[in-house]
N, CA, C, O and the ligand as a Tripos MOL2 file, in Angstrom:
@<TRIPOS>MOLECULE
protein
  305   303    77     0     0
PROTEIN
NO_CHARGES

@<TRIPOS>ATOM
      1 N          15.0470   -8.9260   17.3000 N.3       1 MET1
      2 CA         14.1670   -9.8480   16.5560 C.3       1 MET1
      3 C          14.8940  -10.4030   15.3250 C.2       1 MET1
      4 O          15.5820   -9.6730   14.6110 O.2       1 MET1
      5 N          14.7290  -11.6640   15.1010 N.am      2 MET2
      6 CA         15.3350  -12.3150   13.9400 C.3       2 MET2
      7 C          14.7070  -11.8080   12.6440 C.2       2 MET2
      8 O          13.4960  -11.6120   12.5450 O.2       2 MET2
      9 N          15.5690  -11.6070   11.6670 N.am      3 MET3
     10 CA         15.0580  -11.2430   10.3460 C.3       3 MET3
     11 C          14.5380  -12.5100    9.6740 C.2       3 MET3
     12 O          15.2580  -13.4970    9.5200 O.2       3 MET3
     13 N          13.3040  -12.4540    9.2900 N.am      4 LYS4
     14 CA         12.7180  -13.6060    8.6260 C.3       4 LYS4
     15 C          13.2350  -13.6890    7.1890 C.2       4 LYS4
     16 O          13.4250  -12.6710    6.5220 O.2       4 LYS4
     17 N          13.4560  -14.9010    6.7360 N.am      5 LYS5
     18 CA         13.9220  -15.0690    5.3550 C.3       5 LYS5
     19 C          12.7760  -14.8880    4.3770 C.2       5 LYS5
     20 O          11.6070  -15.0600    4.7230 O.2       5 LYS5
     21 N          13.1290  -14.5430    3.1680 N.am      6 CYS6
     22 CA         12.1420  -14.3000    2.1140 C.3       6 CYS6
     23 C          11.2730  -15.5360    1.8780 C.2       6 CYS6
     24 O          11.7950  -16.6290    1.6570 O.2       6 CYS6
     25 N           9.9300  -15.3630    1.9240 N.am      7 PRO7
     26 CA          9.0460  -16.5100    1.6870 C.3       7 PRO7
     27 C           9.0330  -16.9520    0.2230 C.2       7 PRO7
     28 O           8.5450  -18.0380   -0.0910 O.2       7 PRO7
     29 N           9.5600  -16.1280   -0.6630 N.am      8 VAL8
     30 CA          9.5660  -16.4680   -2.0900 C.3       8 VAL8
     31 C          10.8210  -17.2520   -2.4570 C.2       8 VAL8
     32 O          10.7320  -18.3380   -3.0300 O.2       8 VAL8
     33 N          12.0100  -16.6950   -2.1220 N.am      9 CYS9
     34 CA         13.2570  -17.3270   -2.5640 C.3       9 CYS9
     35 C          14.1720  -17.7150   -1.4170 C.2       9 CYS9
     36 O          15.2750  -18.2130   -1.6420 O.2       9 CYS9
     37 N          13.7140  -17.4850   -0.1600 N.am     10 ASN10
     38 CA         14.5080  -17.8240    1.0220 C.3      10 ASN10
     39 C          15.7840  -16.9830    1.1490 C.2      10 ASN10
     40 O          16.7200  -17.3680    1.8500 O.2      10 ASN10
     41 N          15.8110  -15.8460    0.4720 N.am     11 GLY11
     42 CA         16.9590  -14.9510    0.5490 C.3      11 GLY11
     43 C          16.9520  -14.1480    1.8410 C.2      11 GLY11
     44 O          15.9480  -14.1360    2.5540 O.2      11 GLY11
     45 N          18.0600  -13.4760    2.1530 N.am     12 PRO12
     46 CA         18.1250  -12.6730    3.3720 C.3      12 PRO12
     47 C          17.3190  -11.3830    3.2410 C.2      12 PRO12
     48 O          17.2940  -10.7620    2.1780 O.2      12 PRO12
     49 N          16.6560  -10.9840    4.3420 N.am     13 GLY13
     50 CA         15.8380   -9.7710    4.3150 C.3      13 GLY13
     51 C          16.5230   -8.6070    5.0020 C.2      13 GLY13
     52 O          17.3120   -8.8070    5.9260 O.2      13 GLY13
     53 N          16.2290   -7.3950    4.5610 N.am     14 VAL14
     54 CA         16.6790   -6.1850    5.2430 C.3      14 VAL14
     55 C          15.4440   -5.3950    5.6310 C.2      14 VAL14
     56 O          14.4000   -5.5030    4.9880 O.2      14 VAL14
     57 N          15.5670   -4.5880    6.7030 N.am     15 LYS15
     58 CA         14.4200   -3.8210    7.1920 C.3      15 LYS15
     59 C          13.9840   -2.8060    6.1380 C.2      15 LYS15
     60 O          14.7930   -2.0330    5.6260 O.2      15 LYS15
     61 N          12.7040   -2.8270    5.8310 N.am     16 GLU16
     62 CA         12.1630   -1.9200    4.8110 C.3      16 GLU16
     63 C          11.5200   -0.7120    5.4990 C.2      16 GLU16
     64 O          11.9870    0.4160    5.3410 O.2      16 GLU16
     65 N          10.4720   -0.9460    6.2470 N.am     17 ARG17
     66 CA          9.8470    0.1100    7.0380 C.3      17 ARG17
     67 C           8.8880   -0.5060    8.0330 C.2      17 ARG17
     68 O           8.6920   -1.7210    8.0530 O.2      17 ARG17
     69 N           8.2890    0.3420    8.8620 N.am     18 ARG18
     70 CA          7.3910   -0.1250    9.9040 C.3      18 ARG18
     71 C           5.9540    0.2310    9.5500 C.2      18 ARG18
     72 O           5.6680    1.3520    9.1310 O.2      18 ARG18
     73 N           5.0590   -0.7260    9.7220 N.am     19 VAL19
     74 CA          3.6380   -0.4570    9.5290 C.3      19 VAL19
     75 C           2.9350   -0.8710   10.8080 C.2      19 VAL19
     76 O           2.8130   -2.0600   11.1040 O.2      19 VAL19
     77 N           2.4640    0.1330   11.5800 N.am     20 GLY20
     78 CA          1.8670   -0.1710   12.8740 C.3      20 GLY20
     79 C           2.9070   -0.8100   13.7650 C.2      20 GLY20
     80 O           3.9900   -0.2580   13.9580 O.2      20 GLY20
     81 N           2.5830   -1.9800   14.3140 N.am     21 LYS21
     82 CA          3.5540   -2.6410   15.1950 C.3      21 LYS21
     83 C           4.3760   -3.6770   14.4470 C.2      21 LYS21
     84 O           5.1700   -4.3960   15.0540 O.2      21 LYS21
     85 N           4.1940   -3.7590   13.1430 N.am     22 TYR22
     86 CA          4.9320   -4.7560   12.3740 C.3      22 TYR22
     87 C           6.0220   -4.1230   11.5230 C.2      22 TYR22
     88 O           5.8690   -3.0120   11.0160 O.2      22 TYR22
     89 N           7.1100   -4.8410   11.3770 N.am     23 CYS23
     90 CA          8.1840   -4.4130   10.5010 C.3      23 CYS23
     91 C           8.0560   -5.1220    9.1620 C.2      23 CYS23
     92 O           7.7860   -6.3210    9.0930 O.2      23 CYS23
     93 N           8.2540   -4.3610    8.1180 N.am     24 LEU24
     94 CA          8.2880   -4.9890    6.8000 C.3      24 LEU24
     95 C           9.7480   -5.2170    6.4270 C.2      24 LEU24
     96 O          10.6030   -4.3660    6.6710 O.2      24 LEU24
     97 N          10.0170   -6.3610    5.8400 N.am     25 SER25
     98 CA         11.3570   -6.6760    5.3640 C.3      25 SER25
     99 C          11.3340   -6.7370    3.8500 C.2      25 SER25
    100 O          10.3150   -7.0330    3.2260 O.2      25 SER25
    101 N          12.5030   -6.4440    3.2790 N.am     26 LYS26
    102 CA         12.6150   -6.5240    1.8340 C.3      26 LYS26
    103 C          13.7180   -7.5170    1.5060 C.2      26 LYS26
    104 O          14.8090   -7.4610    2.0720 O.2      26 LYS26
    105 N          13.4250   -8.4140    0.5960 N.am     27 CYS27
    106 CA         14.4030   -9.4280    0.2180 C.3      27 CYS27
    107 C          15.5380   -8.7950   -0.5860 C.2      27 CYS27
    108 O          15.3030   -8.0240   -1.5160 O.2      27 CYS27
    109 N          16.7650   -9.1330   -0.2130 N.am     28 ARG28
    110 CA         17.9290   -8.5950   -0.9210 C.3      28 ARG28
    111 C          18.0830   -9.2090   -2.3040 C.2      28 ARG28
    112 O          18.6980   -8.6240   -3.1950 O.2      28 ARG28
    113 N          17.5180  -10.3940   -2.4660 N.am     29 VAL29
    114 CA         17.6980  -11.1170   -3.7280 C.3      29 VAL29
    115 C          16.6120  -10.7490   -4.7460 C.2      29 VAL29
    116 O          16.9210  -10.3640   -5.8730 O.2      29 VAL29
    117 N          15.3240  -10.8710   -4.3410 N.am     30 CYS30
    118 CA         14.2490  -10.6820   -5.3240 C.3      30 CYS30
    119 C          13.4130   -9.4270   -5.0390 C.2      30 CYS30
    120 O          12.4660   -9.1470   -5.7740 O.2      30 CYS30
    121 N          13.7470   -8.6610   -3.9790 N.am     31 SER31
    122 CA         13.0650   -7.4130   -3.6390 C.3      31 SER31
    123 C          11.6250   -7.5880   -3.1730 C.2      31 SER31
    124 O          10.8810   -6.6100   -3.0910 O.2      31 SER31
    125 N          11.2280   -8.8020   -2.8700 N.am     32 PHE32
    126 CA          9.8880   -9.0390   -2.3550 C.3      32 PHE32
    127 C           9.7810   -8.4240   -0.9510 C.2      32 PHE32
    128 O          10.6750   -8.5990   -0.1230 O.2      32 PHE32
    129 N           8.6790   -7.7010   -0.6910 N.am     33 VAL33
    130 CA          8.4760   -7.0810    0.6100 C.3      33 VAL33
    131 C           7.4570   -7.9080    1.3900 C.2      33 VAL33
    132 O           6.3820   -8.2290    0.8830 O.2      33 VAL33
    133 N           7.8110   -8.2470    2.6280 N.am     34 TYR34
    134 CA          6.9380   -9.1050    3.4330 C.3      34 TYR34
    135 C           7.0250   -8.6970    4.8990 C.2      34 TYR34
    136 O           7.9620   -8.0150    5.3130 O.2      34 TYR34
    137 N           6.0240   -9.1290    5.6830 N.am     35 ALA35
    138 CA          6.0020   -8.7910    7.1060 C.3      35 ALA35
    139 C           7.0060   -9.6520    7.8520 C.2      35 ALA35
    140 O           7.0450  -10.8700    7.6800 O.2      35 ALA35
    141 N           7.8090   -9.0150    8.6730 N.am     36 ASN36
    142 CA          8.8180   -9.7340    9.4440 C.3      36 ASN36
    143 C           8.1970  -10.2710   10.7350 C.2      36 ASN36
    144 O           8.5040   -9.7980   11.8290 O.2      36 ASN36
    145 N           7.3230  -11.2610   10.5900 N.am     37 VAL37
    146 CA          6.6850  -11.8850   11.7520 C.3      37 VAL37
    147 C           6.8990  -13.3970   11.6840 C.2      37 VAL37
    148 O           7.1370  -13.9600   10.6150 O.2      37 VAL37
    149 N           6.8120  -14.0300   12.8330 N.am     38 THR38
    150 CA          7.0060  -15.4790   12.8690 C.3      38 THR38
    151 C           5.7420  -16.1840   12.3870 C.2      38 THR38
    152 O           4.6620  -15.5940   12.3610 O.2      38 THR38
    153 N           5.8890  -17.4540   12.0060 N.am     39 ASP39
    154 CA          4.7320  -18.2460   11.5850 C.3      39 ASP39
    155 C           3.7290  -18.3730   12.7320 C.2      39 ASP39
    156 O           2.5210  -18.4400   12.5060 O.2      39 ASP39
    157 N           4.2420  -18.4060   13.9640 N.am     40 GLU40
    158 CA          3.3650  -18.5060   15.1250 C.3      40 GLU40
    159 C           2.4670  -17.2700   15.2270 C.2      40 GLU40
    160 O           1.2750  -17.3750   15.5140 O.2      40 GLU40
    161 N           3.0660  -16.0940   14.9870 N.am     41 GLU41
    162 CA          2.2900  -14.8540   15.0430 C.3      41 GLU41
    163 C           1.2090  -14.8350   13.9690 C.2      41 GLU41
    164 O           0.0790  -14.4120   14.2120 O.2      41 GLU41
    165 N           1.5760  -15.3000   12.7810 N.am     42 ILE42
    166 CA          0.6160  -15.3290   11.6790 C.3      42 ILE42
    167 C          -0.5350  -16.2610   12.0240 C.2      42 ILE42
    168 O          -1.7010  -15.9370   11.7980 O.2      42 ILE42
    169 N          -0.1950  -17.4260   12.5760 N.am     43 GLU43
    170 CA         -1.2080  -18.3980   12.9620 C.3      43 GLU43
    171 C          -2.1390  -17.8180   14.0210 C.2      43 GLU43
    172 O          -3.3560  -17.9940   13.9590 O.2      43 GLU43
    173 N          -1.5480  -17.1260   14.9920 N.am     44 GLN44
    174 CA         -2.3080  -16.5310   16.0800 C.3      44 GLN44
    175 C          -3.3090  -15.5130   15.5330 C.2      44 GLN44
    176 O          -4.4790  -15.5070   15.9170 O.2      44 GLN44
    177 N          -2.8390  -14.6640   14.6430 N.am     45 VAL45
    178 CA         -3.6920  -13.6370   14.0580 C.3      45 VAL45
    179 C          -4.7960  -14.2860   13.2250 C.2      45 VAL45
    180 O          -5.9620  -13.9000   13.3120 O.2      45 VAL45
    181 N          -4.4180  -15.2670   12.4240 N.am     46 ASN46
    182 CA         -5.4060  -15.9490   11.5850 C.3      46 ASN46
    183 C          -6.4630  -16.6510   12.4260 C.2      46 ASN46
    184 O          -7.6410  -16.6750   12.0720 O.2      46 ASN46
    185 N          -6.0270  -17.2200   13.5430 N.am     47 PHE47
    186 CA         -6.9330  -17.9370   14.4370 C.3      47 PHE47
    187 C          -7.9860  -16.9920   14.9990 C.2      47 PHE47
    188 O          -9.1400  -17.3790   15.1820 O.2      47 PHE47
    189 N          -7.5910  -15.7640   15.2720 N.am     48 ASN48
    190 CA         -8.5010  -14.8020   15.8830 C.3      48 ASN48
    191 C          -9.4210  -14.1000   14.8800 C.2      48 ASN48
    192 O         -10.3800  -13.4300   15.2620 O.2      48 ASN48
    193 N          -9.1150  -14.2640   13.6120 N.am     49 PHE49
    194 CA         -9.9270  -13.5970   12.5960 C.3      49 PHE49
    195 C         -11.1830  -14.3930   12.2680 C.2      49 PHE49
    196 O         -11.1440  -15.6180   12.1480 O.2      49 PHE49
    197 N         -12.2950  -13.6840   12.1240 N.am     50 GLY50
    198 CA        -13.5150  -14.3190   11.6780 C.3      50 GLY50
    199 C         -13.5550  -14.3510   10.1620 C.2      50 GLY50
    200 O         -12.6460  -13.8520    9.4990 O.2      50 GLY50
    201 N         -14.5890  -14.9280    9.6280 N.am     51 GLU51
    202 CA        -14.7190  -15.0580    8.1700 C.3      51 GLU51
    203 C         -14.8060  -13.6810    7.5030 C.2      51 GLU51
    204 O         -14.2510  -13.4720    6.4240 O.2      51 GLU51
    205 N         -15.4990  -12.7520    8.1450 N.am     52 PHE52
    206 CA        -15.6340  -11.4110    7.5690 C.3      52 PHE52
    207 C         -14.2710  -10.7500    7.4130 C.2      52 PHE52
    208 O         -13.9600  -10.1770    6.3690 O.2      52 PHE52
    209 N         -13.4670  -10.8370    8.4620 N.am     53 VAL53
    210 CA        -12.1450  -10.2140    8.4450 C.3      53 VAL53
    211 C         -11.2850  -10.8650    7.3730 C.2      53 VAL53
    212 O         -10.5350  -10.1850    6.6740 O.2      53 VAL53
    213 N         -11.3960  -12.1740    7.2470 N.am     54 LYS54
    214 CA        -10.6350  -12.8980    6.2280 C.3      54 LYS54
    215 C         -10.9620  -12.3730    4.8410 C.2      54 LYS54
    216 O         -10.0680  -12.1370    4.0280 O.2      54 LYS54
    217 N         -12.2560  -12.1920    4.5760 N.am     55 CYS55
    218 CA        -12.6890  -11.6750    3.2750 C.3      55 CYS55
    219 C         -12.1290  -10.2710    3.0650 C.2      55 CYS55
    220 O         -11.6150   -9.9480    1.9940 O.2      55 CYS55
    221 N         -12.2370   -9.4540    4.0880 N.am     56 HIS56
    222 CA        -11.7520   -8.0760    4.0090 C.3      56 HIS56
    223 C         -10.2470   -8.0730    3.7590 C.2      56 HIS56
    224 O          -9.7410   -7.3220    2.9240 O.2      56 HIS56
    225 N          -9.5480   -8.9220    4.4930 N.am     57 TYR57
    226 CA         -8.0930   -9.0000    4.3420 C.3      57 TYR57
    227 C          -7.7470   -9.3890    2.9130 C.2      57 TYR57
    228 O          -6.8460   -8.8080    2.3080 O.2      57 TYR57
    229 N          -8.4520  -10.3590    2.3810 N.am     58 ARG58
    230 CA         -8.1800  -10.8410    1.0160 C.3      58 ARG58
    231 C          -8.3440   -9.6940    0.0180 C.2      58 ARG58
    232 O          -7.5360   -9.5430   -0.8990 O.2      58 ARG58
    233 N          -9.3920   -8.8890    0.2000 N.am     59 GLU59
    234 CA         -9.6220   -7.7520   -0.6970 C.3      59 GLU59
    235 C          -8.4960   -6.7380   -0.5970 C.2      59 GLU59
    236 O          -7.9640   -6.2800   -1.6090 O.2      59 GLU59
    237 N          -8.1350   -6.3910    0.6420 N.am     60 VAL60
    238 CA         -7.0750   -5.4050    0.8640 C.3      60 VAL60
    239 C          -5.7620   -5.9240    0.3140 C.2      60 VAL60
    240 O          -5.0250   -5.1990   -0.3540 O.2      60 VAL60
    241 N          -5.4720   -7.1960    0.6020 N.am     61 GLN61
    242 CA         -4.2130   -7.7780    0.1510 C.3      61 GLN61
    243 C          -4.1580   -7.8230   -1.3750 C.2      61 GLN61
    244 O          -3.1030   -7.5860   -1.9630 O.2      61 GLN61
    245 N          -5.2720   -8.1210   -2.0110 N.am     62 SER62
    246 CA         -5.3110   -8.1390   -3.4730 C.3      62 SER62
    247 C          -4.9710   -6.7600   -4.0300 C.2      62 SER62
    248 O          -4.2690   -6.6340   -5.0330 O.2      62 SER62
    249 N          -5.4850   -5.7280   -3.3560 N.am     63 GLY63
    250 CA         -5.1890   -4.3560   -3.7620 C.3      63 GLY63
    251 C          -3.7130   -4.0340   -3.6120 C.2      63 GLY63
    252 O          -3.1040   -3.4130   -4.4830 O.2      63 GLY63
    253 N          -3.1510   -4.4650   -2.4930 N.am     64 ILE64
    254 CA         -1.7260   -4.2350   -2.2350 C.3      64 ILE64
    255 C          -0.8860   -4.9840   -3.2650 C.2      64 ILE64
    256 O           0.0810   -4.4430   -3.8020 O.2      64 ILE64
    257 N          -1.2610   -6.2320   -3.5340 N.am     65 ASP65
    258 CA         -0.5320   -7.0320   -4.5180 C.3      65 ASP65
    259 C          -0.5570   -6.3480   -5.8760 C.2      65 ASP65
    260 O           0.4610   -6.2900   -6.5660 O.2      65 ASP65
    261 N          -1.7210   -5.8300   -6.2600 N.am     66 ALA66
    262 CA         -1.8630   -5.1660   -7.5510 C.3      66 ALA66
    263 C          -0.9370   -3.9570   -7.6260 C.2      66 ALA66
    264 O          -0.2640   -3.7440   -8.6350 O.2      66 ALA66
    265 N          -0.9060   -3.1680   -6.5510 N.am     67 LEU67
    266 CA         -0.0280   -1.9960   -6.4990 C.3      67 LEU67
    267 C           1.4350   -2.4070   -6.5870 C.2      67 LEU67
    268 O           2.2420   -1.7790   -7.2720 O.2      67 LEU67
    269 N           1.7480   -3.4830   -5.8690 N.am     68 TRP68
    270 CA          3.1190   -3.9540   -5.8160 C.3      68 TRP68
    271 C           3.5740   -4.4100   -7.2020 C.2      68 TRP68
    272 O           4.6520   -4.0380   -7.6660 O.2      68 TRP68
    273 N           2.7510   -5.2070   -7.8440 N.am     69 PHE69
    274 CA          3.1160   -5.6910   -9.1730 C.3      69 PHE69
    275 C           3.2070   -4.5360  -10.1660 C.2      69 PHE69
    276 O           4.0310   -4.5420  -11.0810 O.2      69 PHE69
    277 N           2.3410   -3.5470   -9.9630 N.am     70 ASP70
    278 CA          2.3720   -2.3660  -10.8300 C.3      70 ASP70
    279 C           3.7000   -1.6420  -10.6790 C.2      70 ASP70
    280 O           4.3150   -1.2400  -11.6660 O.2      70 ASP70
    281 N           4.1370   -1.4790   -9.4280 N.am     71 ARG71
    282 CA          5.3940   -0.7960   -9.1460 C.3      71 ARG71
    283 C           6.5820   -1.5620   -9.7190 C.2      71 ARG71
    284 O           7.4830   -0.9780  -10.3220 O.2      71 ARG71
    285 N           6.5680   -2.8690   -9.5220 N.am     72 ILE72
    286 CA          7.6540   -3.7240  -10.0250 C.3      72 ILE72
    287 C           7.7340   -3.6510  -11.5460 C.2      72 ILE72
    288 O           8.8160   -3.5290  -12.1210 O.2      72 ILE72
    289 N           6.5630   -3.7290  -12.1910 N.am     73 SER73
    290 CA          6.5660   -3.7510  -13.6580 C.3      73 SER73
    291 C           7.0490   -2.4260  -14.2200 C.2      73 SER73
    292 O           7.6390   -2.3870  -15.2990 O.2      73 SER73
    293 N           6.8000   -1.3230  -13.4870 N.am     74 ARG74
    294 CA          7.2990   -0.0240  -13.9330 C.3      74 ARG74
    295 C           8.8190    0.0920  -13.7560 C.2      74 ARG74
    296 O           9.5080    0.7260  -14.5550 O.2      74 ARG74
    297 N           9.3190   -0.5400  -12.6850 N.am     75 ALA75
    298 CA         10.7410   -0.4630  -12.3550 C.3      75 ALA75
    299 C          11.6020   -1.2230  -13.3620 C.2      75 ALA75
    300 O          12.7770   -0.9090  -13.5500 O.2      75 ALA75
    301 N          11.0000   -2.2310  -14.0100 N.am     76 CYS76
    302 CA         11.7830   -3.0620  -14.9290 C.3      76 CYS76
    303 C          11.9460   -2.3850  -16.2990 C.2      76 CYS76
    304 O          12.5790   -2.9460  -17.1940 O.2      76 CYS76
    305 ZN         13.3700  -13.2040   -2.2020 Zn       77 ZN77
@<TRIPOS>BOND
     1     1     2 1
     2     2     3 1
     3     3     4 2
     4     3     5 am
     5     5     6 1
     6     6     7 1
     7     7     8 2
     8     7     9 am
     9     9    10 1
    10    10    11 1
    11    11    12 2
    12    11    13 am
    13    13    14 1
    14    14    15 1
    15    15    16 2
    16    15    17 am
    17    17    18 1
    18    18    19 1
    19    19    20 2
    20    19    21 am
    21    21    22 1
    22    22    23 1
    23    23    24 2
    24    23    25 am
    25    25    26 1
    26    26    27 1
    27    27    28 2
    28    27    29 am
    29    29    30 1
    30    30    31 1
    31    31    32 2
    32    31    33 am
    33    33    34 1
    34    34    35 1
    35    35    36 2
    36    35    37 am
    37    37    38 1
    38    38    39 1
    39    39    40 2
    40    39    41 am
    41    41    42 1
    42    42    43 1
    43    43    44 2
    44    43    45 am
    45    45    46 1
    46    46    47 1
    47    47    48 2
    48    47    49 am
    49    49    50 1
    50    50    51 1
    51    51    52 2
    52    51    53 am
    53    53    54 1
    54    54    55 1
    55    55    56 2
    56    55    57 am
    57    57    58 1
    58    58    59 1
    59    59    60 2
    60    59    61 am
    61    61    62 1
    62    62    63 1
    63    63    64 2
    64    63    65 am
    65    65    66 1
    66    66    67 1
    67    67    68 2
    68    67    69 am
    69    69    70 1
    70    70    71 1
    71    71    72 2
    72    71    73 am
    73    73    74 1
    74    74    75 1
    75    75    76 2
    76    75    77 am
    77    77    78 1
    78    78    79 1
    79    79    80 2
    80    79    81 am
    81    81    82 1
    82    82    83 1
    83    83    84 2
    84    83    85 am
    85    85    86 1
    86    86    87 1
    87    87    88 2
    88    87    89 am
    89    89    90 1
    90    90    91 1
    91    91    92 2
    92    91    93 am
    93    93    94 1
    94    94    95 1
    95    95    96 2
    96    95    97 am
    97    97    98 1
    98    98    99 1
    99    99   100 2
   100    99   101 am
   101   101   102 1
   102   102   103 1
   103   103   104 2
   104   103   105 am
   105   105   106 1
   106   106   107 1
   107   107   108 2
   108   107   109 am
   109   109   110 1
   110   110   111 1
   111   111   112 2
   112   111   113 am
   113   113   114 1
   114   114   115 1
   115   115   116 2
   116   115   117 am
   117   117   118 1
   118   118   119 1
   119   119   120 2
   120   119   121 am
   121   121   122 1
   122   122   123 1
   123   123   124 2
   124   123   125 am
   125   125   126 1
   126   126   127 1
   127   127   128 2
   128   127   129 am
   129   129   130 1
   130   130   131 1
   131   131   132 2
   132   131   133 am
   133   133   134 1
   134   134   135 1
   135   135   136 2
   136   135   137 am
   137   137   138 1
   138   138   139 1
   139   139   140 2
   140   139   141 am
   141   141   142 1
   142   142   143 1
   143   143   144 2
   144   143   145 am
   145   145   146 1
   146   146   147 1
   147   147   148 2
   148   147   149 am
   149   149   150 1
   150   150   151 1
   151   151   152 2
   152   151   153 am
   153   153   154 1
   154   154   155 1
   155   155   156 2
   156   155   157 am
   157   157   158 1
   158   158   159 1
   159   159   160 2
   160   159   161 am
   161   161   162 1
   162   162   163 1
   163   163   164 2
   164   163   165 am
   165   165   166 1
   166   166   167 1
   167   167   168 2
   168   167   169 am
   169   169   170 1
   170   170   171 1
   171   171   172 2
   172   171   173 am
   173   173   174 1
   174   174   175 1
   175   175   176 2
   176   175   177 am
   177   177   178 1
   178   178   179 1
   179   179   180 2
   180   179   181 am
   181   181   182 1
   182   182   183 1
   183   183   184 2
   184   183   185 am
   185   185   186 1
   186   186   187 1
   187   187   188 2
   188   187   189 am
   189   189   190 1
   190   190   191 1
   191   191   192 2
   192   191   193 am
   193   193   194 1
   194   194   195 1
   195   195   196 2
   196   195   197 am
   197   197   198 1
   198   198   199 1
   199   199   200 2
   200   199   201 am
   201   201   202 1
   202   202   203 1
   203   203   204 2
   204   203   205 am
   205   205   206 1
   206   206   207 1
   207   207   208 2
   208   207   209 am
   209   209   210 1
   210   210   211 1
   211   211   212 2
   212   211   213 am
   213   213   214 1
   214   214   215 1
   215   215   216 2
   216   215   217 am
   217   217   218 1
   218   218   219 1
   219   219   220 2
   220   219   221 am
   221   221   222 1
   222   222   223 1
   223   223   224 2
   224   223   225 am
   225   225   226 1
   226   226   227 1
   227   227   228 2
   228   227   229 am
   229   229   230 1
   230   230   231 1
   231   231   232 2
   232   231   233 am
   233   233   234 1
   234   234   235 1
   235   235   236 2
   236   235   237 am
   237   237   238 1
   238   238   239 1
   239   239   240 2
   240   239   241 am
   241   241   242 1
   242   242   243 1
   243   243   244 2
   244   243   245 am
   245   245   246 1
   246   246   247 1
   247   247   248 2
   248   247   249 am
   249   249   250 1
   250   250   251 1
   251   251   252 2
   252   251   253 am
   253   253   254 1
   254   254   255 1
   255   255   256 2
   256   255   257 am
   257   257   258 1
   258   258   259 1
   259   259   260 2
   260   259   261 am
   261   261   262 1
   262   262   263 1
   263   263   264 2
   264   263   265 am
   265   265   266 1
   266   266   267 1
   267   267   268 2
   268   267   269 am
   269   269   270 1
   270   270   271 1
   271   271   272 2
   272   271   273 am
   273   273   274 1
   274   274   275 1
   275   275   276 2
   276   275   277 am
   277   277   278 1
   278   278   279 1
   279   279   280 2
   280   279   281 am
   281   281   282 1
   282   282   283 1
   283   283   284 2
   284   283   285 am
   285   285   286 1
   286   286   287 1
   287   287   288 2
   288   287   289 am
   289   289   290 1
   290   290   291 1
   291   291   292 2
   292   291   293 am
   293   293   294 1
   294   294   295 1
   295   295   296 2
   296   295   297 am
   297   297   298 1
   298   298   299 1
   299   299   300 2
   300   299   301 am
   301   301   302 1
   302   302   303 1
   303   303   304 2
@<TRIPOS>SUBSTRUCTURE
     1 MET1         2 RESIDUE 1 A MET
     2 MET2         6 RESIDUE 1 A MET
     3 MET3        10 RESIDUE 1 A MET
     4 LYS4        14 RESIDUE 1 A LYS
     5 LYS5        18 RESIDUE 1 A LYS
     6 CYS6        22 RESIDUE 1 A CYS
     7 PRO7        26 RESIDUE 1 A PRO
     8 VAL8        30 RESIDUE 1 A VAL
     9 CYS9        34 RESIDUE 1 A CYS
    10 ASN10       38 RESIDUE 1 A ASN
    11 GLY11       42 RESIDUE 1 A GLY
    12 PRO12       46 RESIDUE 1 A PRO
    13 GLY13       50 RESIDUE 1 A GLY
    14 VAL14       54 RESIDUE 1 A VAL
    15 LYS15       58 RESIDUE 1 A LYS
    16 GLU16       62 RESIDUE 1 A GLU
    17 ARG17       66 RESIDUE 1 A ARG
    18 ARG18       70 RESIDUE 1 A ARG
    19 VAL19       74 RESIDUE 1 A VAL
    20 GLY20       78 RESIDUE 1 A GLY
    21 LYS21       82 RESIDUE 1 A LYS
    22 TYR22       86 RESIDUE 1 A TYR
    23 CYS23       90 RESIDUE 1 A CYS
    24 LEU24       94 RESIDUE 1 A LEU
    25 SER25       98 RESIDUE 1 A SER
    26 LYS26      102 RESIDUE 1 A LYS
    27 CYS27      106 RESIDUE 1 A CYS
    28 ARG28      110 RESIDUE 1 A ARG
    29 VAL29      114 RESIDUE 1 A VAL
    30 CYS30      118 RESIDUE 1 A CYS
    31 SER31      122 RESIDUE 1 A SER
    32 PHE32      126 RESIDUE 1 A PHE
    33 VAL33      130 RESIDUE 1 A VAL
    34 TYR34      134 RESIDUE 1 A TYR
    35 ALA35      138 RESIDUE 1 A ALA
    36 ASN36      142 RESIDUE 1 A ASN
    37 VAL37      146 RESIDUE 1 A VAL
    38 THR38      150 RESIDUE 1 A THR
    39 ASP39      154 RESIDUE 1 A ASP
    40 GLU40      158 RESIDUE 1 A GLU
    41 GLU41      162 RESIDUE 1 A GLU
    42 ILE42      166 RESIDUE 1 A ILE
    43 GLU43      170 RESIDUE 1 A GLU
    44 GLN44      174 RESIDUE 1 A GLN
    45 VAL45      178 RESIDUE 1 A VAL
    46 ASN46      182 RESIDUE 1 A ASN
    47 PHE47      186 RESIDUE 1 A PHE
    48 ASN48      190 RESIDUE 1 A ASN
    49 PHE49      194 RESIDUE 1 A PHE
    50 GLY50      198 RESIDUE 1 A GLY
    51 GLU51      202 RESIDUE 1 A GLU
    52 PHE52      206 RESIDUE 1 A PHE
    53 VAL53      210 RESIDUE 1 A VAL
    54 LYS54      214 RESIDUE 1 A LYS
    55 CYS55      218 RESIDUE 1 A CYS
    56 HIS56      222 RESIDUE 1 A HIS
    57 TYR57      226 RESIDUE 1 A TYR
    58 ARG58      230 RESIDUE 1 A ARG
    59 GLU59      234 RESIDUE 1 A GLU
    60 VAL60      238 RESIDUE 1 A VAL
    61 GLN61      242 RESIDUE 1 A GLN
    62 SER62      246 RESIDUE 1 A SER
    63 GLY63      250 RESIDUE 1 A GLY
    64 ILE64      254 RESIDUE 1 A ILE
    65 ASP65      258 RESIDUE 1 A ASP
    66 ALA66      262 RESIDUE 1 A ALA
    67 LEU67      266 RESIDUE 1 A LEU
    68 TRP68      270 RESIDUE 1 A TRP
    69 PHE69      274 RESIDUE 1 A PHE
    70 ASP70      278 RESIDUE 1 A ASP
    71 ARG71      282 RESIDUE 1 A ARG
    72 ILE72      286 RESIDUE 1 A ILE
    73 SER73      290 RESIDUE 1 A SER
    74 ARG74      294 RESIDUE 1 A ARG
    75 ALA75      298 RESIDUE 1 A ALA
    76 CYS76      302 RESIDUE 1 A CYS
    77 ZN77       305 GROUP 0 **** ****
């Protein structure tokens, strides 16, 4: 599978870890961690999600973002 480039800075990604059936990549340049999936896969998943799931995802993602920013701010 192709390593997806960083959605933030377009830098090269390295394998970070696996979550379920998805691989997370970490940007070598800015350390941003993102899912190594194609835009088609993201579209497919989004297409199948209902409004409830979208809301739930937004809440979960906000929590993850908060944790991530917390970790980054501590590392600096
Ligand atoms: Zn990056």
